[in-house]
C-alpha positions in Angstrom: 32.9 -24.9 -15.5 30.4 -25.2 -12.7 30.8 -21.7 -12.0 30.4 -20.4 -15.7 27.2 -22.4 -15.9 25.8 -21.0 -12.9 26.5 -17.4 -13.9 25.2 -18.4 -17.5 21.9 -20.0 -16.5 21.3 -17.5 -13.5 22.2 -14.5 -15.8 19.9 -15.5 -18.6 16.9 -16.7 -16.5 16.9 -13.4 -14.1 17.9 -11.1 -17.0 15.0 -12.5 -19.0 12.5 -11.8 -16.2 13.9 -8.0 -15.4 13.9 -7.5 -19.1 10.1 -8.4 -19.3 9.3 -5.9 -16.4 11.4 -3.5 -18.1 9.7 -3.9 -21.3 6.5 -3.0 -19.6 8.2 0.3 -18.3 9.5 1.1 -22.0 6.1 0.3 -23.7 4.6 2.9 -21.7 7.3 5.3 -22.1 7.2 4.9 -25.7 3.7 6.4 -25.9 3.6 8.9 -23.0 7.2 9.8 -22.0 6.3 9.1 -18.4 7.4 6.1 -16.1 4.6 3.8 -14.8 5.6 3.4 -11.1 2.9 0.8 -10.7 4.5 -1.7 -13.2 6.2 -3.6 -10.5 3.1 -4.1 -8.6 1.1 -5.2 -11.7 4.0 -8.1 -11.7 2.3 -9.1 -8.1 -1.1 -8.8 -9.5 -0.3 -11.2 -12.3 1.3 -13.7 -10.2 -1.3 -13.9 -7.7 -3.9 -13.8 -10.1 -2.6 -17.1 -11.8 -2.2 -18.6 -8.6 -5.8 -18.0 -7.6 -7.2 -19.2 -10.9 -5.1 -22.3 -10.9 -5.2 -23.4 -7.0 -8.6 -22.0 -6.0 -10.7 -21.9 -9.2 -9.3 -25.3 -10.5 -8.2 -24.2 -13.8 -5.4 -25.7 -15.6 -2.2 -23.8 -15.3 -2.4 -22.7 -19.0 -5.6 -21.3 -18.7 -4.7 -19.7 -15.3 -1.9 -18.2 -17.0 -4.1 -16.9 -20.1 -6.7 -15.6 -17.2 -4.0 -13.8 -15.4 -2.9 -12.0 -18.5 -6.4 -10.8 -19.2 -6.7 -9.7 -15.7 -3.7 -7.4 -15.9 -4.6 -6.2 -19.2 -7.6 -4.9 -17.4 -5.6 -3.6 -14.3 -3.3 -1.8 -16.8 -6.3 0.1 -18.3 -7.7 0.8 -14.7 -4.3 2.2 -13.6 -4.4 4.4 -16.9 -7.8 5.7 -15.8 -6.9 6.1 -12.1 -3.3 7.4 -12.4 -3.2 9.4 -15.8 -6.7 10.1 -16.8 -7.2 11.6 -13.5 -4.9 14.3 -14.2 -7.2 15.7 -16.7 -5.9 17.7 -19.7 -2.7 18.5 -17.9 0.2 17.5 -20.0 1.6 14.4 -18.1 5.0 14.7 -20.1 5.7 18.3 -18.6 4.8 17.6 -14.9 5.6 15.3 -12.1 2.1 14.4 -10.9 2.1 11.1 -12.7 5.1 9.9 -10.2 2.6 10.2 -7.3 -0.5 9.1 -9.1 1.2 5.9 -10.4 2.9 5.0 -7.2 -0.4 5.5 -5.4 -2.2 3.4 -7.8 0.4 0.6 -7.2 0.0 0.8 -3.4 -3.7 0.5 -4.2 -3.2 -2.6 -6.3 -1.1 -4.1 -3.6 -3.7 -3.9 -0.7 -6.4 -5.2 -3.3 -4.2 -8.4 -3.7 -3.6 -8.7 0.1 -7.3 -8.1 0.8 -8.8 -10.5 -2.0 -6.5 -13.3 -2.3 -3.6 -13.3 0.6 -0.1 -12.0 1.5 1.5 -15.6 1.6 4.2 -16.7 -0.9 2.9 -19.4 -3.4 4.4 -21.5 -6.0 2.7 -22.1 -9.4 3.1 -25.3 -11.3 5.5 -25.7 -14.1 4.2 -24.5 -17.4 6.8 -26.3 -19.7 7.2 -29.9 -18.5 9.1 -30.6 -21.7 9.9 -28.9 -24.7 10.0 -31.6 -27.9 10.7 -34.5 -25.4 13.3 -32.8 -23.5 12.7 -32.8 -19.5 15.9 -31.1 -18.6 19.5 -31.7 -18.1 22.5 -31.7 -15.6 25.7 -30.2 -16.8 28.6 -30.3 -14.1 26.0 -30.3 -11.5 24.0 -27.6 -13.0 20.5 -28.3 -13.8 19.0 -26.6 -16.8 15.1 -27.1 -17.1 12.5 -26.6 -19.9 11.2 -23.6 -17.6 14.6 -21.9 -18.0 14.3 -22.1 -21.6 10.8 -20.9 -21.5 11.8 -17.8 -19.7 14.7 -17.0 -22.0 12.8 -17.8 -25.2 9.7 -15.8 -24.1 11.7 -12.7 -23.2 13.5 -12.8 -26.8 10.3 -13.7 -28.6 8.6 -10.5 -27.0 11.5 -8.2 -27.8 11.5 -9.2 -31.3 7.7 -8.8 -31.4 7.6 -5.4 -30.0 10.6 -4.6 -32.1 8.4 -5.4 -35.3 5.2 -3.9 -33.9 6.8 -0.3 -33.2 8.6 -0.3 -36.5 6.4 -2.0 -39.0 2.9 -1.6 -38.0 0.4 1.4 -37.8 0.0 0.9 -34.0 3.6 1.0 -33.6 3.8 4.5 -35.7 0.9 5.8 -33.7 2.8 5.1 -30.6 5.6 7.0 -31.7 3.8 10.1 -33.0 2.0 10.1 -29.8 5.1 10.1 -27.8 6.8 12.7 -30.1 3.8 15.3 -30.1 0.5 14.4 -28.7 -1.2 17.4 -30.0 -0.1 16.8 -33.6 -0.9 13.2 -33.6 -4.6 14.0 -32.6 -4.9 16.4 -35.5 -3.7 13.6 -37.9 -6.5 11.4 -36.6 -4.8 9.5 -34.2 -6.7 8.9 -30.8 -4.0 9.6 -28.5 -6.0 8.6 -25.3 -6.6 5.2 -26.8 -3.0 4.7 -27.7 -1.9 5.6 -24.1 -4.5 3.3 -22.7 -3.3 0.5 -24.9 0.2 0.8 -24.0 -0.8 0.7 -20.2 -2.7 -2.6 -21.1 0.0 -4.1 -23.1 2.3 -3.3 -20.0 -0.2 -5.1 -17.6 -0.1 -8.1 -20.0 3.8 -8.3 -19.8 3.9 -8.3 -16.1 1.7 -11.4 -15.9 3.9 -13.0 -18.3 6.9 -12.1 -16.3 5.3 -13.2 -13.0 4.1 -16.6 -14.2 7.6 -17.3 -15.8 9.4 -16.1 -12.7 7.3 -18.3 -10.5 9.0 -21.3 -12.1 12.2 -20.3 -10.2 10.7 -18.0 -7.3 7.7 -18.0 -5.3 4.9 -15.4 -6.1 5.5 -12.9 -3.4 4.1 -9.3 -2.6 7.7 -8.0 -2.3 8.4 -9.2 -5.7 6.8 -5.8 -7.0 9.1 -3.6 -5.0 12.3 -5.5 -5.6 12.0 -6.4 -9.1 10.2 -3.2 -10.1 13.2 -1.3 -9.0 15.7 -3.5 -10.5 13.7 -3.6 -13.7 13.4 0.3 -13.8 17.3 0.6 -13.4 17.5 -2.0 -16.4 15.0 0.3 -18.5 17.2 3.3 -17.8 20.4 1.4 -18.8 19.1 0.0 -22.0 17.4 3.2 -22.8 13.8 4.3 -21.8 11.5 3.5 -24.6 13.9 0.9 -26.4 12.4 -2.6 -26.5 15.9 -4.0 -27.2 17.3 -1.9 -24.5 14.8 -3.2 -21.8 16.1 -6.9 -22.4 19.8 -5.9 -22.7 19.5 -3.8 -19.5 18.0 -6.9 -17.5 20.8 -9.0 -19.0 23.4 -6.4 -17.9 22.1 -6.3 -14.1 21.6 -10.0 -14.1 25.0 -11.0 -15.1 26.6 -8.2 -13.1 25.0 -9.6 -9.8 25.8 -13.3 -10.8 29.5 -12.5 -11.6 29.6 -10.4 -8.3 28.1 -13.4 -6.3 30.4 -15.8 -8.0 33.8 -14.1 -7.5 33.6 -11.6 -4.9 34.0 -12.5 -1.4 30.6 -12.3 0.6 29.2 -11.0 -3.0 25.8 -10.8 -1.9 26.5 -7.8 0.3 28.2 -6.0 -2.9 25.5 -6.7 -5.4 23.3 -3.4 -5.1 26.7 -1.2 -4.8 28.1 -3.0 -8.1 24.8 -2.6 -9.9 24.6 1.2 -8.8 28.2 1.7 -10.0 27.3 0.2 -13.4 24.3 2.3 -13.5 26.2 5.4 -13.0 29.0 4.6 -15.5 26.2 3.9 -18.1 24.5 7.3 -17.4 27.8 9.3 -17.4 29.0 7.7 -20.7 25.5 7.5 -22.3 23.0 9.5 -20.3 19.9 8.2 -22.6 20.9 4.7 -22.0 22.4 2.3 -24.3 19.8 2.2 -27.0 17.9 5.4 -25.9 17.6 8.2 -28.3 18.5 11.8 -27.2 15.4 13.9 -27.7 15.6 17.8 -28.7 13.0 20.2 -27.3 12.1 22.7 -29.8 10.7 26.0 -28.7 
């Protein structure tokens, strides 16, 4: 029972964080058909911004959280300006230049955090001290806290929210139109550049949300961007790039895979990455576009 609960709690919480970061990848991909490799670094920016606003500026944690979201919204726009708009009128969907520019933007942001704040790990105070009076439980020796519930509920709520946004709103339709054919969308009166910029801003806000909820279980650290960024990218590919539900499902697949490996395989921590890679390759072989991804047919 204890092992099962450890797998369940660890899989749900870690998977939710990975899903939130993967959702940022997919929001950008849904409007541009490119991958923003600065997404992991924006997770670091959001975490350190929340820490600085709370610890150094003295803001309550809720206001620090909202401030961090605002900061990363702006950072997302800056990444778009530096990494995408700098390419000019080049069709980013048909070139690989965005790989270099988004990666370079991530490196710049990481150095900016190191120089303006610091490079030390930090803990952010709990956001959810209790939920409707519930302050946590211990079942079979496994602690379940309100912060764990907050992480899972946040991921699921955002997944549902973005599903509705893309399917039922004009903004969602504009995102899909720009993704499918940018020139045609422009001719129909859609400001394609504004849609792309908005997707980068949303991705930045999602990174801050993920960073703050993650800090309830782990420290805010510089290497979170690289470690979680890579794992979240794998989750996005497994679930299907561009799919909101795919991002969350991919995150859970990776999290439960690693949790089960640690629990049942001897010296499981050494086998986590090989097992995840094996799952990743198996999904790509069976479903190259990802579990919820859509095959795109290029017409000449």
